[in-house]
C-alpha positions in Angstrom: 112.8 -41.6 -25.7 116.3 -39.6 -26.9 119.4 -40.0 -24.8 119.9 -36.4 -24.4 116.5 -35.4 -23.6 117.2 -38.5 -20.6 120.3 -36.9 -19.9 118.4 -32.9 -19.5 116.0 -34.8 -17.3 118.6 -36.7 -15.5 120.8 -33.3 -15.4 117.4 -31.2 -13.5 117.1 -33.9 -11.3 120.3 -32.9 -10.0 120.2 -29.8 -10.1 117.1 -29.0 -8.1 118.6 -31.4 -5.9 122.1 -29.5 -5.4 119.7 -25.8 -5.3 121.2 -24.8 -8.9 118.8 -22.0 -9.7 120.0 -21.1 -12.7 120.9 -24.5 -14.0 117.6 -26.4 -13.3 116.2 -23.2 -14.8 117.4 -23.0 -17.8 117.2 -26.7 -17.8 112.9 -26.7 -17.1 112.8 -24.0 -19.9 114.0 -26.3 -22.2 113.0 -29.3 -21.2 109.7 -27.3 -21.9 110.1 -25.9 -24.8 111.5 -30.3 -26.5 107.4 -31.1 -25.0 105.9 -28.1 -26.9 107.8 -29.5 -30.5 106.6 -33.0 -29.2 102.9 -31.8 -29.2 103.3 -28.9 -31.9 101.3 -29.8 -35.0 98.9 -32.7 -36.3 100.3 -35.7 -33.6 102.7 -36.1 -30.9 106.0 -38.1 -31.2 109.2 -38.3 -29.9 112.0 -36.0 -30.7 115.4 -37.4 -32.0 118.6 -36.3 -30.0 119.2 -33.9 -33.2 115.7 -32.6 -33.2 116.3 -32.3 -29.2 119.5 -30.5 -30.1 117.9 -27.6 -32.6 115.2 -26.9 -29.7 117.9 -26.9 -27.4 119.9 -23.8 -30.0 117.2 -22.3 -30.7 116.9 -21.8 -27.1 120.4 -20.6 -26.4 120.0 -18.0 -29.3 116.7 -16.5 -27.5 118.9 -16.0 -24.2 121.8 -14.8 -26.1 119.4 -11.9 -28.1 117.1 -11.6 -24.6 120.4 -10.9 -23.0 121.0 -8.2 -25.3 117.8 -6.6 -24.8 118.4 -6.6 -21.1 121.5 -5.5 -21.6 120.3 -2.2 -24.0 117.8 -1.5 -21.3 120.5 -0.7 -18.0 119.1 -4.5 -17.0 122.4 -5.6 -16.3 121.1 -8.7 -13.7 118.4 -9.4 -15.8 120.7 -9.9 -19.0 123.4 -11.8 -16.4 120.7 -14.7 -15.8 120.3 -14.9 -19.3 123.8 -15.1 -20.4 123.8 -18.2 -17.3 121.0 -19.9 -18.9 122.2 -19.6 -21.9 126.3 -21.2 -20.6 124.1 -24.3 -18.8 122.0 -24.7 -21.9 125.4 -24.6 -24.1 126.8 -27.2 -22.6 124.5 -30.0 -24.0 125.3 -28.3 -27.9 128.5 -30.1 -30.1 131.3 -28.3 -29.9 131.1 -25.3 -32.3 133.9 -25.4 -35.3 136.6 -22.6 -35.8 137.1 -20.4 -38.5 139.2 -22.7 -40.2 136.8 -25.6 -40.3 133.5 -23.9 -41.6 136.3 -22.9 -43.9 137.4 -26.4 -44.8 134.0 -26.9 -45.2 132.3 -23.9 -47.2 135.5 -25.2 -49.4 134.1 -28.4 -50.4 130.6 -27.4 -50.2 131.0 -24.9 -52.5 133.7 -27.7 -54.8 130.9 -29.7 -54.7 128.0 -27.4 -56.7 130.6 -26.5 -58.6 131.0 -29.6 -60.3 127.6 -30.7 -60.2 126.6 -27.1 -62.5 130.0 -27.5 -64.0 130.8 -23.7 -62.9 132.2 -22.0 -60.0 129.0 -20.4 -58.4 128.0 -16.9 -57.8 125.5 -15.5 -55.6 122.6 -16.8 -57.3 123.6 -20.1 -56.7 124.5 -18.8 -52.3 120.9 -21.6 -51.5 123.1 -24.0 -53.2 125.7 -23.6 -51.7 124.0 -22.9 -47.7 122.4 -26.2 -48.0 125.5 -28.3 -48.9 127.2 -26.1 -46.3 124.5 -26.8 -43.6 123.5 -30.3 -44.2 128.3 -30.6 -42.8 128.1 -28.5 -40.0 124.8 -29.6 -38.4 124.3 -27.4 -35.8 127.5 -27.1 -34.8 128.0 -23.4 -35.9 124.9 -20.1 -36.5 123.7 -20.0 -38.9 124.5 -16.3 -39.7 128.8 -16.9 -38.9 127.4 -19.9 -42.2 126.0 -17.5 -44.3 128.8 -15.0 -44.3 131.5 -17.2 -44.6 129.5 -18.7 -48.1 129.2 -15.8 -48.6 132.7 -13.9 -48.3 133.9 -17.3 -50.6 131.5 -16.5 -53.0 132.2 -13.1 -54.0 
């Protein structure tokens, strides 16, 4: 079993014993999403820690979007619950890159693609640069942030 999934299950047991309803609810939903991912496709399989991280990242994004939707609809209590669950799940994600670290990775990826092309990449090569950056970022920055940094560098 993946280490991260085992940690989530152990933390869920602890949260239930300590009657931490928000934490238990967030962990239950994350584990349900992981299980769904494991049984989707042609055959059931065990997810690696990297795949579990991707599922958790997706769940955090869902919580953020739901919180915004609830806040926009005037349901502050529900929005706060979504934010709390998001915060619980963010504790399992690797530390996010700051702007300087992200810029350094983008610069390195642009240089890498430039070496392959033999010229400075432009907007047309954004896909190639994004692929190189995402390999280095590995879940430590949101996709939108990465895309904005790459677009700014290539402009």
